[in-house]
C-alpha positions, 0 to 999 in steps of 0.5 A: 739917597733921595729923601723920602716922605715920612708922612703917610700918603693917601692912596686911592684904592685900585679897582681890579677887573672881575673875570665875570659880570656876576662876581662881587664888586672889587670895592666896598665901603672900606675901599674908598681911601686908604692911608698907605704906610711908608714902605721902608723898602721902596724909594717911591713917593706915591702921594706925588706920583705913582705907577698904575700900569707897566708896558714892557718891550724886552728882548731876551739875550741869552748870550749876554744874559741880559734883558734889554728894551723899554718899560713904558709907565702910566702915572697917576700924578698930583697936580703939582708933581714935577717928578716921579721916583722909581726903584732900580737895582743894577739897571743900566738906564740909557734914556727916558722919554715922554709920550712925544719922544722928548727926552726927560731929565733923570738922575740915578741916586746913590745905590744901597746894597739892599734897596738899590738906587732911586731913579728920579725922572722929571715929568713932562708938563703934559701926558701921563706916560714915560718910557724908560730905555734900559738893560738889566745886569747879567747878575740881576738878582731876580733873573736866573739864566740857566745853561742847557746843562742845567735844564731837563730839555738841554735848552737854555732857560730863564725865570724871574723871581721878584718877591720880595724886592727884586722886581727892581732888578729887571723892571724900573718901577715902584717896587712896593707891594702896596702900589698895585699895577696892571701890566702888558709885555712884548717879550722877544726870545729865540725861536726855539723857546717859548715865553710865558708870564703871570698874565693872559696870553700864555699858549698863544702863538708868537710872532716871527721876528728877524727870522730866528726870533719870536715875540710873545705878547701878554696882558693883565688888566687886574692890578697886582703888586709888582713882585707878582710880575713874572717871566719864564722862557724855555723849551716848554709844553702845555698839558690840560688838567681841567677846563680852567687849569693846566701845566707847563713844563719841559717836555720830559717833565710835563706828563709827570706834572700833569699826573701829579696835579690832577686834583687841581680842579677839585682844589679850586672848587673847594676853595671857591666853596669856602671863600668866594669866586676865583677871580683870575680866569685860569689857574696854570702851573709852571714846573721850573728847573730844579734851581728854583729857590722856593717850593712855589711862587703864587704868580697870578694865572701861572704858579711857579713850582719846584720839580721837587714836589713831583713825588709820583704819588701826589703826596706833596700837592699841599704846596699847590693848595697853598699857592692856589690859596694865594689867589685870595690871600696875597694876590687879591688882598696884599700886605701893604708893606713887608712888615705885615707879610703875615697877612699874606702867608698866615691867611694863606697857610690857614686857607691851604689847610682848609682846602686839604681838609676838604679834598683829602679829609680831616686826618690828613689836614690834622697831620699838616697842622701838627707838622706846622706847629712842630716847626713853629715851636722850633723856630720860636726857640731860635728867634729873638723875641722882637722877631716873634711878632706877626707885625715886624719892624724890618727897616734896614733889613732884608724882607726875607728876614720875615719869611719864616715860620712866624709869618706862615705858621704863627699867622695860620695859628692865629687865624685858626684861633679866631675860627675856634673862638668865633665858630667855623660858620661865623668865621667863614662868613667873615673871611669870605666877606673880608676877601670881597671887601678888600679885593685888589687892595693893600692891607695892614695889620691896623686895617685888618684889626679895624675890619675884624672889630667892625665885621666879626667882633661887632662890639662883643667884648667877650669875643674881643677878649678871647681873640686877643688880636693885639697879643697875637699881632704885636706880642712875642711867642704864642698867647696863652690858649693857642690852639694845638691840633693833635694828630692821632696818626702821628701819635701812632708813628711816634710809638713806632719810632720808639719801638725801632729805637728799642730794637723793632725791625724797620719793616715791622713799623708800618712804613709801607702803609704810611703817607709821606707826612707819616714817614717824615714824622717817623724820621723826625721822631727818632732819637738824636743819636743812632748807631751806624747799624741802625741807620744802615737798617733804615736805609736798607729797608726803605731805600732812603738814600735813593728815594725820589720823594724830596721831603723824605730825602730831606728828613733822612739827610738831617738824621744822617748828618746829625749822626755823621753817617758816611754812607749817606754823603754821596746821596747828600751831595747829589741832593744838594747839587741836583736842586736849589730849593732853599727850604732844603739846601740852607738847613742841610748846609747849616747842619753840616757847618755846625760840626768838624766832621761836616764843615769840609763836606759843606765847603766841598759840596757848596763849591760845586753846587753854588753856580747852579743856585738862584741868588736867593738860595746862594745868598742865604747859604753864603751868610750861613757858612760865613757865620758858622 
């Protein structure tokens, strides 16, 4: 491997473009210069030369399942810089040229299974652009190619998922969240399909190319971390939700999605009232085929979402609130490295809950917070102490290891704790200012604490002691006095779960009047051991094997597996083969593999389901089954 600098490098803050003239400037007193920590998940040496803009010209070959074409990179270089180091993984680099067409020497270094291989390019004597001609691998981890049989439309489909360090498998660039880049793209696709991206240009007509091909053009002049560069290609239709929001989906799904997301504009208004203007212009949602590995991905201007949230009653739209909140926390102010992933997800999870409180009321938000705390308590019991810190040390590890309840739920609890001890009005003023001060910039735990001291604590020793930031960020578990939100609605549900266990008929529990979250909590509150007769009663009364609500189905499947309930196996198999959301898939396979009864079921279902999963999901399940 090519050696990387061990010293901190100076990164001048990238300035993003505001969407309106009267918005808060994207720089502030703290934004003049920032020492970017070494990103252990990137080969880049941005102190020598860094990518500031990516221009893609790619052709999507669905037969070969590759993207091929060029990436033209604009580079900010030091005066004495003679080379630039890019991140690549499983790319075939054909040649690299300067702006005048002259060929540039390059070397692809030794490949690492996790990080890929460094691409070192000798820079031209003059000029600030280089063009890399390349082709992706059919096994590119960020790119999933779906056959017509795997889509609702019966047409092929492609989507990318760059987070955390997978953008390097389809774009040769500096794949580090602290190295923000603007981008543009020309994407050529079969004429029967439509391309959309996390950029401006969605919905514009393509240009005919070679008779049976169409070229779509996109651009984004706001600098983003490279993991947010995203592409999808398929048979897609658009429906408007509001004046600045809409939904893209396959034709058979788009009407249901439009109905499900009807509250998006209200969510946007609530978010802006809390923490300032939405700076990205439009907020559209793309509903992907069921193999998408996550609930949602906050790609700017175009959130990617799983169809498993289309419950028909808008009961799972907190996911949309979460991805919308990322437009401030994550997309606008971004963790500089994956060791501080909590700076993205903790603030976003807190912000999500505030949006839900504003739109759906305090009791609803309390239920969500209670669920979050329950999940966090469970995760803390299972994780090593070193992995219970908000600020992690992930060198030599996959950043996905940090994508758990610590970043999301402990992070959100810390933000809630700060709100509690400082007071909501004072903390809201602080957080709004934080997003303004660091808009379009990278953030570290150290930088955040400095800002917290300057702008919220302001020398108040009592407040500093009450916040206790070091214990939250650098210590394991939860500090003493961590807030706990109690849900009265859940307390009533727990009483009904106990009543059912004591013989009350399912129909008398109140299930029919409950929200999705109350129903899930009921299933989670049942005794560990239930009889087949009790399970049959539940299924018969509530249609659990057939429910189209993914959260309820998942909670029911966990109960069924724990009790080795054979009548649920067919429903379990359908659930695991019809969608690939890792949140659901991984725990169910882990539960199955933990028992002699379940292991052969897991092996049989996985053999069928694995070809339809994204590599993010299949990689996690591969490891889990190998370790079981």
